Every structure is written in structure tokens, then in C-alpha cells.
N, C-alpha and C positions, 0 to 999 in steps of 0.2 A: 504494499501500497505506498508508493513513495509521491503519491498525489498529495500535491499542494504541503509539501515538506515534510507530509507526516510518516513514522518508521513504525513498524510494528512495537517494537523497543518502547515508545514514546507511549502506547495505549495502556491502560490497566483493564482488566476485563474481572467484572461479578458476576455471580448467579445466583437466584431467588427465588422461592416459590413466589409463582403469579398469584393473581385474582382475578375475580369475576368470569364470565363461561369456560367453561372446558371441563366441569365434571372431575372426576376423580386425576385425572391427567395432570392437573393445574394443585390439586392439591398434595400431589406427590412427588414431581418431576420441576426441579429446577429450573423453569421454562423462562423466568425474567433476566433480561440480561442487562447490566451498566456497565455503561462504558466510558472512561474516562481520559481525556488528554492531559497527561501529565503538566506539559510545557506552559500550556494555557488553561489549566484547571479546567478546562469546559466538560462537562458528563449530561451523560444521556439515559434515559431507561425506557427500554422497552417490553413491552408485554402485551402486545397486538396479536400475536400469532400462539398458538399451543403447542409450538413447535420450537424447541431451543436455537437450533439452526436459521431457522428462519429469521426468529428475533436477534441474532449476534451478526444475522446481513444488514439487517434495517435499521441497526444500532451502529452501526457501521456509516452508513451511509446520511443518518442522520447525524451523525457527529461532522462526517465531513463538510455537511452542509453548516453545520452552527460554527464551527473552526473559520471556515470561509466568510461566513456574515460576520465574524470576530473582527476578520484581518481586513475587511472590505471596512467596517465601522474607521477600525483604527486609520485607515490610509484615508477618508474621507475627512475625520477629523484633524489631519496633518495637514491635510490640501486648505482646510478652513481656517487653520492658526496661519499659515504662510500667508492666506489671502486677510488677513484683520490685522496680520502685521504689516503686508504692502501697503494696506489701506490710511493705515495713522499713518504711516513716515511719509506720504505723498502730502505734498505741498496744497495748502487750498488757494484755490483762483484769488487773483486779486479783487473781482468784483463783491466775490462770496466774504471778504474778508472787510469790505469797507461796508457792507451792508449789516454784517455781524456788530461792527463798532458804531455804526449808527444808532443800531439800537439799543446796545448798551448805553451808549450818551441819552438817549430818548426816557432809557429805564431810571438811570441815576440821577436826572433832572426831577422825574415825578420824584423819586425817594428825599430829595432836598427838600421838596415843597410840601413836606409834609412835616418836617418839623416842626415847634415851636417856634413863635414868633417873639422876639427880646423886645419888650420895650422900654 
């Protein structure tokens, strides 16, 4: 399993008794599969089928999807942070700066007019 740089040695697989429909089989056989990816800490539990082999296959597929989504989310966060930093560093246009300063002057004037009048 070398997809997405995931090795079999990175996976920790545990089995437990499943619950739900399946009768005597799920009561006696450990068909639920929990698969954990050690480096990322992502864990997936599957008990969809009465067969342990099918649950193992489903668990691997779902774990791959979960790891891929986590990597995509991290990549998107890194891009967003880079974009925020770029926007923060870019200078304001001169016209916008003038407009902001003018608004500040007006606001300051309004505040000065609130002051008590000395007699």
C-alpha cells in the first residue's frame, strides 16, 4: 500500500466484536476492524459487513480517503496563510489611503466637538 506514501508498517490494525445485524456470527467472531495510521493519528473503524476480510478492505479504503482529505486540508491551509501574508504586506493604493485619512480626520473632529466647553 504505497499510495500517498502510506506503508503497511505505518498501520495499526485491531479487531473487536461487531454489533448490529449478523446473528451468532457477529456475537462470536471479531469482525469489526479498527485501522490507525500512526504518523497522522487518524483512525477508522468499520463494522459494515459480517466478513472481517471485507471490513479490512473497507477500512483501508476509508483510511486512505481520510489521510488524503487531511493532507488536502493542510495544503489548503498553507496556501491560505501564504495568501493572507501576501495581502498583509502589499501597500495600500494612494487614493484609498487618502480616503481613510480623511475619514479619520472627520471622526476626530466629531469627537472634539463632544468635549465640554470651558467658560
